[in-house]
SEGUMI-604810 format. One record per atom (N, C-alpha, C, CB): x, y negated, z negated. Coordinates in steps of 0.1 Angstrom, whole numbers. Atoms other than C-alpha are relative to their C-alpha. Glycine has a CB too. Layout:
BEGIN
<r><c1>X</c1><c2>Y</c2><c3>Z</c3></r>
...
//
This chain:
BEGIN
<r><c1>1</c1><c2>-7</c2><c3>13</c3></r>
<r><c1>-65</c1><c2>266</c2><c3>-2080</c3></r>
<r><c1>-14</c1><c2>5</c2><c3>-2</c3></r>
<r><c1>5</c1><c2>-8</c2><c3>-11</c3></r>
<r><c1>13</c1><c2>-6</c2><c3>2</c3></r>
<r><c1>-94</c1><c2>289</c2><c3>-2090</c3></r>
<r><c1>-2</c1><c2>1</c2><c3>-15</c3></r>
<r><c1>-1</c1><c2>14</c2><c3>7</c3></r>
<r><c1>4</c1><c2>-1</c2><c3>14</c3></r>
<r><c1>-113</c1><c2>288</c2><c3>-2123</c3></r>
<r><c1>-1</c1><c2>14</c2><c3>-4</c3></r>
<r><c1>-13</c1><c2>-8</c2><c3>-2</c3></r>
<r><c1>1</c1><c2>-13</c2><c3>5</c3></r>
<r><c1>-109</c1><c2>319</c2><c3>-2143</c3></r>
<r><c1>-12</c1><c2>1</c2><c3>-9</c3></r>
<r><c1>13</c1><c2>4</c2><c3>-9</c3></r>
<r><c1>12</c1><c2>-2</c2><c3>7</c3></r>
<r><c1>-144</c1><c2>328</c2><c3>-2154</c3></r>
<r><c1>1</c1><c2>9</c2><c3>-12</c3></r>
<r><c1>-11</c1><c2>5</c2><c3>9</c3></r>
<r><c1>-3</c1><c2>-9</c2><c3>12</c3></r>
<r><c1>-131</c1><c2>355</c2><c3>-2177</c3></r>
<r><c1>6</c1><c2>-8</c2><c3>-11</c3></r>
<r><c1>9</c1><c2>12</c2><c3>4</c3></r>
<r><c1>-6</c1><c2>8</c2><c3>10</c3></r>
<r><c1>-109</c1><c2>331</c2><c3>-2196</c3></r>
<r><c1>-10</c1><c2>-10</c2><c3>-6</c3></r>
<r><c1>12</c1><c2>-7</c2><c3>5</c3></r>
<r><c1>10</c1><c2>10</c2><c3>4</c3></r>
<r><c1>-137</c1><c2>305</c2><c3>-2197</c3></r>
<r><c1>-10</c1><c2>6</c2><c3>-9</c3></r>
<r><c1>-6</c1><c2>-6</c2><c3>12</c3></r>
<r><c1>11</c1><c2>-6</c2><c3>8</c3></r>
<r><c1>-163</c1><c2>329</c2><c3>-2210</c3></r>
<r><c1>6</c1><c2>5</c2><c3>-14</c3></r>
<r><c1>-5</c1><c2>13</c2><c3>7</c3></r>
<r><c1>-6</c1><c2>-4</c2><c3>13</c3></r>
<r><c1>-139</c1><c2>342</c2><c3>-2237</c3></r>
<r><c1>2</c1><c2>-12</c2><c3>-9</c3></r>
<r><c1>14</c1><c2>7</c2><c3>2</c3></r>
<r><c1>-1</c1><c2>12</c2><c3>8</c3></r>
<r><c1>-132</c1><c2>307</c2><c3>-2249</c3></r>
<r><c1>-13</c1><c2>-5</c2><c3>-5</c3></r>
<r><c1>7</c1><c2>-11</c2><c3>8</c3></r>
<r><c1>13</c1><c2>4</c2><c3>4</c3></r>
<r><c1>-169</c1><c2>298</c2><c3>-2250</c3></r>
<r><c1>-6</c1><c2>9</c2><c3>-10</c3></r>
<r><c1>-9</c1><c2>-2</c2><c3>13</c3></r>
<r><c1>6</c1><c2>-10</c2><c3>9</c3></r>
<r><c1>-180</c1><c2>330</c2><c3>-2267</c3></r>
<r><c1>7</c1><c2>0</c2><c3>-13</c3></r>
<r><c1>1</c1><c2>13</c2><c3>7</c3></r>
<r><c1>-8</c1><c2>-1</c2><c3>13</c3></r>
<r><c1>-153</c1><c2>328</c2><c3>-2294</c3></r>
<r><c1>-7</c1><c2>-7</c2><c3>-11</c3></r>
<r><c1>14</c1><c2>-7</c2><c3>2</c3></r>
<r><c1>6</c1><c2>7</c2><c3>11</c3></r>
<r><c1>-173</c1><c2>302</c2><c3>-2313</c3></r>
<r><c1>-16</c1><c2>1</c2><c3>1</c3></r>
<r><c1>4</c1><c2>-15</c2><c3>1</c3></r>
<r><c1>14</c1><c2>-1</c2><c3>-2</c3></r>
<r><c1>-208</c1><c2>312</c2><c3>-2302</c3></r>
<r><c1>-6</c1><c2>9</c2><c3>-12</c3></r>
<r><c1>-4</c1><c2>6</c2><c3>13</c3></r>
<r><c1>5</c1><c2>-7</c2><c3>11</c3></r>
<r><c1>-228</c1><c2>323</c2><c3>-2333</c3></r>
<r><c1>-8</c1><c2>13</c2><c3>4</c3></r>
<r><c1>-9</c1><c2>-8</c2><c3>-8</c3></r>
<r><c1>7</c1><c2>-13</c2><c3>-4</c3></r>
<r><c1>-249</c1><c2>349</c2><c3>-2314</c3></r>
<r><c1>10</c1><c2>11</c2><c3>3</c3></r>
<r><c1>-9</c1><c2>-3</c2><c3>13</c3></r>
<r><c1>-10</c1><c2>-10</c2><c3>-3</c3></r>
<r><c1>-218</c1><c2>366</c2><c3>-2301</c3></r>
<r><c1>7</c1><c2>4</c2><c3>-13</c3></r>
<r><c1>10</c1><c2>-6</c2><c3>10</c3></r>
<r><c1>-6</c1><c2>-3</c2><c3>12</c3></r>
<r><c1>-202</c1><c2>364</c2><c3>-2335</c3></r>
<r><c1>-8</c1><c2>9</c2><c3>-9</c3></r>
<r><c1>3</c1><c2>-13</c2><c3>-8</c3></r>
<r><c1>9</c1><c2>-9</c2><c3>8</c3></r>
<r><c1>-232</c1><c2>380</c2><c3>-2352</c3></r>
<r><c1>0</c1><c2>14</c2><c3>6</c3></r>
<r><c1>-14</c1><c2>-6</c2><c3>0</c3></r>
<r><c1>0</c1><c2>-14</c2><c3>-6</c3></r>
<r><c1>-233</c1><c2>409</c2><c3>-2327</c3></r>
<r><c1>13</c1><c2>7</c2><c3>-4</c3></r>
<r><c1>-2</c1><c2>-1</c2><c3>15</c3></r>
<r><c1>-13</c1><c2>-6</c2><c3>4</c3></r>
<r><c1>-196</c1><c2>414</c2><c3>-2334</c3></r>
<r><c1>0</c1><c2>4</c2><c3>-14</c3></r>
<r><c1>12</c1><c2>-10</c2><c3>3</c3></r>
<r><c1>1</c1><c2>-3</c2><c3>14</c3></r>
<r><c1>-202</c1><c2>413</c2><c3>-2371</c3></r>
<r><c1>-8</c1><c2>13</c2><c3>-2</c3></r>
<r><c1>-6</c1><c2>-11</c2><c3>-8</c3></r>
<r><c1>8</c1><c2>-12</c2><c3>1</c3></r>
<r><c1>-230</c1><c2>439</c2><c3>-2368</c3></r>
<r><c1>7</c1><c2>12</c2><c3>5</c3></r>
<r><c1>-14</c1><c2>-2</c2><c3>7</c3></r>
<r><c1>-7</c1><c2>-11</c2><c3>-6</c3></r>
<r><c1>-209</c1><c2>461</c2><c3>-2346</c3></r>
<r><c1>11</c1><c2>5</c2><c3>-10</c3></r>
<r><c1>6</c1><c2>-4</c2><c3>13</c3></r>
<r><c1>-11</c1><c2>-4</c2><c3>9</c3></r>
<r><c1>-180</c1><c2>460</c2><c3>-2371</c3></r>
<r><c1>-6</c1><c2>7</c2><c3>-13</c3></r>
<r><c1>8</c1><c2>-12</c2><c3>-4</c3></r>
<r><c1>6</c1><c2>-4</c2><c3>13</c3></r>
<r><c1>-204</c1><c2>466</c2><c3>-2401</c3></r>
<r><c1>-7</c1><c2>14</c2><c3>2</c3></r>
<r><c1>-9</c1><c2>-10</c2><c3>-5</c3></r>
<r><c1>8</c1><c2>-12</c2><c3>-1</c3></r>
<r><c1>-226</c1><c2>494</c2><c3>-2387</c3></r>
<r><c1>0</c1><c2>6</c2><c3>13</c3></r>
<r><c1>-14</c1><c2>-4</c2><c3>-3</c3></r>
<r><c1>0</c1><c2>-6</c2><c3>-13</c3></r>
<r><c1>-219</c1><c2>501</c2><c3>-2351</c3></r>
<r><c1>-14</c1><c2>0</c2><c3>6</c3></r>
<r><c1>6</c1><c2>15</c2><c3>0</c3></r>
<r><c1>13</c1><c2>-1</c2><c3>-6</c3></r>
<r><c1>-250</c1><c2>513</c2><c3>-2334</c3></r>
<r><c1>-11</c1><c2>6</c2><c3>-9</c3></r>
<r><c1>0</c1><c2>8</c2><c3>14</c3></r>
<r><c1>9</c1><c2>-6</c2><c3>9</c3></r>
<r><c1>-266</c1><c2>527</c2><c3>-2365</c3></r>
<r><c1>-11</c1><c2>-10</c2><c3>-4</c3></r>
<r><c1>8</c1><c2>5</c2><c3>-13</c3></r>
<r><c1>12</c1><c2>8</c2><c3>5</c3></r>
<r><c1>-300</c1><c2>515</c2><c3>-2378</c3></r>
<r><c1>3</c1><c2>-2</c2><c3>-15</c3></r>
<r><c1>-13</c1><c2>8</c2><c3>2</c3></r>
<r><c1>-3</c1><c2>3</c2><c3>14</c3></r>
<r><c1>-294</c1><c2>497</c2><c3>-2411</c3></r>
<r><c1>-5</c1><c2>-14</c2><c3>-3</c3></r>
<r><c1>16</c1><c2>0</c2><c3>-3</c3></r>
<r><c1>4</c1><c2>14</c2><c3>4</c3></r>
<r><c1>-304</c1><c2>466</c2><c3>-2431</c3></r>
<r><c1>12</c1><c2>-9</c2><c3>1</c3></r>
<r><c1>-5</c1><c2>0</c2><c3>-15</c3></r>
<r><c1>-11</c1><c2>10</c2><c3>-1</c3></r>
<r><c1>-284</c1><c2>435</c2><c3>-2424</c3></r>
<r><c1>0</c1><c2>-9</c2><c3>-12</c3></r>
<r><c1>-2</c1><c2>-9</c2><c3>13</c3></r>
<r><c1>-2</c1><c2>9</c2><c3>11</c3></r>
<r><c1>-270</c1><c2>416</c2><c3>-2453</c3></r>
<r><c1>1</c1><c2>-14</c2><c3>6</c3></r>
<r><c1>12</c1><c2>4</c2><c3>-9</c3></r>
<r><c1>0</c1><c2>13</c2><c3>-6</c3></r>
<r><c1>-280</c1><c2>381</c2><c3>-2441</c3></r>
<r><c1>10</c1><c2>-10</c2><c3>-6</c3></r>
<r><c1>-14</c1><c2>-6</c2><c3>0</c3></r>
<r><c1>-9</c1><c2>9</c2><c3>7</c3></r>
<r><c1>-259</c1><c2>363</c2><c3>-2467</c3></r>
<r><c1>15</c1><c2>3</c2><c3>4</c3></r>
<r><c1>-2</c1><c2>1</c2><c3>-15</c3></r>
<r><c1>-14</c1><c2>-4</c2><c3>-4</c3></r>
<r><c1>-227</c1><c2>383</c2><c3>-2459</c3></r>
<r><c1>2</c1><c2>-4</c2><c3>14</c3></r>
<r><c1>2</c1><c2>15</c2><c3>-2</c3></r>
<r><c1>-1</c1><c2>4</c2><c3>-14</c3></r>
<r><c1>-233</c1><c2>378</c2><c3>-2422</c3></r>
<r><c1>2</c1><c2>-15</c2><c3>2</c3></r>
<r><c1>-12</c1><c2>5</c2><c3>8</c3></r>
<r><c1>-1</c1><c2>14</c2><c3>0</c3></r>
<r><c1>-238</c1><c2>341</c2><c3>-2427</c3></r>
<r><c1>13</c1><c2>-5</c2><c3>-4</c3></r>
<r><c1>-11</c1><c2>-7</c2><c3>-8</c3></r>
<r><c1>-14</c1><c2>4</c2><c3>5</c3></r>
<r><c1>-206</c1><c2>337</c2><c3>-2447</c3></r>
<r><c1>10</c1><c2>4</c2><c3>11</c3></r>
<r><c1>3</c1><c2>7</c2><c3>-13</c3></r>
<r><c1>-11</c1><c2>-5</c2><c3>-10</c3></r>
<r><c1>-186</c1><c2>357</c2><c3>-2421</c3></r>
<r><c1>0</c1><c2>-9</c2><c3>13</c3></r>
<r><c1>-3</c1><c2>15</c2><c3>4</c3></r>
<r><c1>0</c1><c2>7</c2><c3>-13</c3></r>
<r><c1>-198</c1><c2>338</c2><c3>-2390</c3></r>
<r><c1>-1</c1><c2>-16</c2><c3>-2</c3></r>
<r><c1>-12</c1><c2>5</c2><c3>8</c3></r>
<r><c1>-1</c1><c2>15</c2><c3>2</c3></r>
<r><c1>-200</c1><c2>303</c2><c3>-2407</c3></r>
<r><c1>-13</c1><c2>-7</c2><c3>2</c3></r>
<r><c1>10</c1><c2>-6</c2><c3>8</c3></r>
<r><c1>14</c1><c2>6</c2><c3>-1</c3></r>
<r><c1>-238</c1><c2>296</c2><c3>-2406</c3></r>
<r><c1>-8</c1><c2>3</c2><c3>-12</c3></r>
<r><c1>-7</c1><c2>5</c2><c3>13</c3></r>
<r><c1>8</c1><c2>-3</c2><c3>12</c3></r>
<r><c1>-266</c1><c2>297</c2><c3>-2431</c3></r>
<r><c1>-8</c1><c2>13</c2><c3>3</c3></r>
<r><c1>-11</c1><c2>-12</c2><c3>-2</c3></r>
<r><c1>7</c1><c2>-12</c2><c3>-1</c3></r>
<r><c1>-286</c1><c2>328</c2><c3>-2438</c3></r>
<r><c1>-13</c1><c2>-2</c2><c3>8</c3></r>
<r><c1>-4</c1><c2>5</c2><c3>-14</c3></r>
<r><c1>12</c1><c2>3</c2><c3>-8</c3></r>
<r><c1>-317</c1><c2>311</c2><c3>-2423</c3></r>
<r><c1>4</c1><c2>0</c2><c3>15</c3></r>
<r><c1>-6</c1><c2>-13</c2><c3>-4</c3></r>
<r><c1>-5</c1><c2>0</c2><c3>-14</c3></r>
<r><c1>-297</c1><c2>306</c2><c3>-2391</c3></r>
<r><c1>2</c1><c2>14</c2><c3>5</c3></r>
<r><c1>13</c1><c2>-9</c2><c3>2</c3></r>
<r><c1>-1</c1><c2>-14</c2><c3>-4</c3></r>
<r><c1>-288</c1><c2>343</c2><c3>-2391</c3></r>
<r><c1>-13</c1><c2>6</c2><c3>3</c3></r>
<r><c1>7</c1><c2>8</c2><c3>-11</c3></r>
<r><c1>14</c1><c2>-5</c2><c3>-2</c3></r>
<r><c1>-325</c1><c2>350</c2><c3>-2393</c3></r>
<r><c1>-5</c1><c2>-4</c2><c3>14</c3></r>
<r><c1>-9</c1><c2>-4</c2><c3>-11</c3></r>
<r><c1>4</c1><c2>5</c2><c3>-13</c3></r>
<r><c1>-332</c1><c2>328</c2><c3>-2363</c3></r>
<r><c1>8</c1><c2>7</c2><c3>12</c3></r>
<r><c1>2</c1><c2>-15</c2><c3>1</c3></r>
<r><c1>-8</c1><c2>-7</c2><c3>-11</c3></r>
<r><c1>-303</c1><c2>344</c2><c3>-2343</c3></r>
<r><c1>-5</c1><c2>14</c2><c3>2</c3></r>
<r><c1>15</c1><c2>-1</c2><c3>-4</c3></r>
<r><c1>4</c1><c2>-14</c2><c3>-1</c3></r>
<r><c1>-315</c1><c2>379</c2><c3>-2351</c3></r>
<r><c1>-13</c1><c2>0</c2><c3>8</c3></r>
<r><c1>-3</c1><c2>6</c2><c3>-15</c3></r>
<r><c1>13</c1><c2>1</c2><c3>-8</c3></r>
<r><c1>-350</c1><c2>369</c2><c3>-2338</c3></r>
<r><c1>3</c1><c2>-2</c2><c3>14</c3></r>
<r><c1>-9</c1><c2>-11</c2><c3>-6</c3></r>
<r><c1>-4</c1><c2>3</c2><c3>-14</c3></r>
<r><c1>-335</c1><c2>355</c2><c3>-2306</c3></r>
<r><c1>6</c1><c2>12</c2><c3>6</c3></r>
<r><c1>9</c1><c2>-12</c2><c3>1</c3></r>
<r><c1>-7</c1><c2>-11</c2><c3>-5</c3></r>
<r><c1>-313</c1><c2>385</c2><c3>-2301</c3></r>
<r><c1>-10</c1><c2>12</c2><c3>2</c3></r>
<r><c1>12</c1><c2>5</c2><c3>-8</c3></r>
<r><c1>11</c1><c2>-10</c2><c3>-1</c3></r>
<r><c1>-343</c1><c2>408</c2><c3>-2306</c3></r>
<r><c1>-8</c1><c2>-3</c2><c3>12</c3></r>
<r><c1>-9</c1><c2>1</c2><c3>-13</c3></r>
<r><c1>7</c1><c2>4</c2><c3>-12</c3></r>
<r><c1>-362</c1><c2>388</c2><c3>-2280</c3></r>
<r><c1>7</c1><c2>3</c2><c3>13</c3></r>
<r><c1>-4</c1><c2>-15</c2><c3>0</c3></r>
<r><c1>-8</c1><c2>-3</c2><c3>-12</c3></r>
<r><c1>-333</c1><c2>393</c2><c3>-2256</c3></r>
<r><c1>3</c1><c2>15</c2><c3>2</c3></r>
<r><c1>13</c1><c2>-8</c2><c3>-2</c3></r>
<r><c1>-2</c1><c2>-14</c2><c3>0</c3></r>
<r><c1>-333</c1><c2>430</c2><c3>-2263</c3></r>
<r><c1>14</c1><c2>5</c2><c3>-3</c3></r>
<r><c1>-5</c1><c2>6</c2><c3>13</c3></r>
<r><c1>-13</c1><c2>-3</c2><c3>4</c3></r>
<r><c1>-298</c1><c2>429</c2><c3>-2277</c3></r>
<r><c1>0</c1><c2>8</c2><c3>-13</c3></r>
<r><c1>9</c1><c2>-13</c2><c3>0</c3></r>
<r><c1>2</c1><c2>-7</c2><c3>13</c3></r>
<r><c1>-309</c1><c2>439</c2><c3>-2312</c3></r>
<r><c1>-14</c1><c2>7</c2><c3>1</c3></r>
<r><c1>1</c1><c2>-9</c2><c3>-12</c3></r>
<r><c1>12</c1><c2>-6</c2><c3>2</c3></r>
<r><c1>-336</c1><c2>464</c2><c3>-2319</c3></r>
<r><c1>-4</c1><c2>0</c2><c3>-15</c3></r>
<r><c1>1</c1><c2>15</c2><c3>6</c3></r>
<r><c1>4</c1><c2>1</c2><c3>14</c3></r>
<r><c1>-356</c1><c2>459</c2><c3>-2351</c3></r>
<r><c1>-11</c1><c2>11</c2><c3>-2</c3></r>
<r><c1>-6</c1><c2>-14</c2><c3>-3</c3></r>
<r><c1>9</c1><c2>-10</c2><c3>4</c3></r>
<r><c1>-374</c1><c2>488</c2><c3>-2368</c3></r>
<r><c1>-1</c1><c2>0</c2><c3>-15</c3></r>
<r><c1>5</c1><c2>14</c2><c3>5</c3></r>
<r><c1>2</c1><c2>-1</c2><c3>14</c3></r>
<r><c1>-389</c1><c2>488</c2><c3>-2403</c3></r>
<r><c1>10</c1><c2>-9</c2><c3>-8</c3></r>
<r><c1>1</c1><c2>14</c2><c3>-5</c3></r>
<r><c1>-9</c1><c2>10</c2><c3>7</c3></r>
<r><c1>-369</c1><c2>457</c2><c3>-2415</c3></r>
<r><c1>15</c1><c2>4</c2><c3>1</c3></r>
<r><c1>-4</c1><c2>-1</c2><c3>-15</c3></r>
<r><c1>-14</c1><c2>-4</c2><c3>-3</c3></r>
<r><c1>-337</c1><c2>474</c2><c3>-2402</c3></r>
<r><c1>3</c1><c2>-4</c2><c3>14</c3></r>
<r><c1>3</c1><c2>15</c2><c3>-4</c3></r>
<r><c1>-3</c1><c2>3</c2><c3>-14</c3></r>
<r><c1>-318</c1><c2>466</c2><c3>-2370</c3></r>
<r><c1>12</c1><c2>8</c2><c3>4</c3></r>
<r><c1>2</c1><c2>-15</c2><c3>1</c3></r>
<r><c1>-12</c1><c2>-7</c2><c3>-6</c3></r>
<r><c1>-293</c1><c2>481</c2><c3>-2347</c3></r>
<r><c1>2</c1><c2>-7</c2><c3>14</c3></r>
<r><c1>-2</c1><c2>15</c2><c3>2</c3></r>
<r><c1>-4</c1><c2>5</c2><c3>-13</c3></r>
<r><c1>-275</c1><c2>470</c2><c3>-2315</c3></r>
<r><c1>-7</c1><c2>10</c2><c3>10</c3></r>
<r><c1>15</c1><c2>-1</c2><c3>2</c3></r>
<r><c1>6</c1><c2>-8</c2><c3>-11</c3></r>
<r><c1>-293</c1><c2>482</c2><c3>-2283</c3></r>
<r><c1>10</c1><c2>10</c2><c3>5</c3></r>
<r><c1>-5</c1><c2>-10</c2><c3>11</c3></r>
<r><c1>-7</c1><c2>-11</c2><c3>-6</c3></r>
<r><c1>-281</c1><c2>515</c2><c3>-2270</c3></r>
<r><c1>5</c1><c2>-4</c2><c3>14</c3></r>
<r><c1>-8</c1><c2>13</c2><c3>0</c3></r>
<r><c1>-3</c1><c2>4</c2><c3>-13</c3></r>
<r><c1>-280</c1><c2>498</c2><c3>-2236</c3></r>
<r><c1>14</c1><c2>-6</c2><c3>1</c3></r>
<r><c1>-10</c1><c2>-9</c2><c3>6</c3></r>
<r><c1>-13</c1><c2>7</c2><c3>0</c3></r>
<r><c1>-248</c1><c2>480</c2><c3>-2246</c3></r>
<r><c1>11</c1><c2>9</c2><c3>-3</c3></r>
<r><c1>-1</c1><c2>-11</c2><c3>-11</c3></r>
<r><c1>-10</c1><c2>-9</c2><c3>3</c3></r>
<r><c1>-229</c1><c2>511</c2><c3>-2254</c3></r>
<r><c1>8</c1><c2>4</c2><c3>12</c3></r>
<r><c1>-6</c1><c2>13</c2><c3>-6</c3></r>
<r><c1>-9</c1><c2>-5</c2><c3>-11</c3></r>
<r><c1>-199</c1><c2>521</c2><c3>-2233</c3></r>
<r><c1>0</c1><c2>15</c2><c3>-1</c3></r>
<r><c1>14</c1><c2>-6</c2><c3>-1</c3></r>
<r><c1>0</c1><c2>-14</c2><c3>0</c3></r>
<r><c1>-203</c1><c2>557</c2><c3>-2223</c3></r>
<r><c1>14</c1><c2>6</c2><c3>3</c3></r>
<r><c1>-10</c1><c2>6</c2><c3>10</c3></r>
//
């Protein structure tokens, strides 16, 4: 029997707050540059607003989120053409 890495990654990502936050941002604003409502995001993904702030910082370091003038957007590199 072989391990399904696709199924495994889907199960692990389902509860990952970084993944959940990116999905929330994508649903809320797509790839547009906008202010993130940290409280609403926190409520949606089940963490505190401070944790959302830490996740945003980490995702920006990973070049997944781009931050400009206190607004953010998902990196264009993640778009499907």
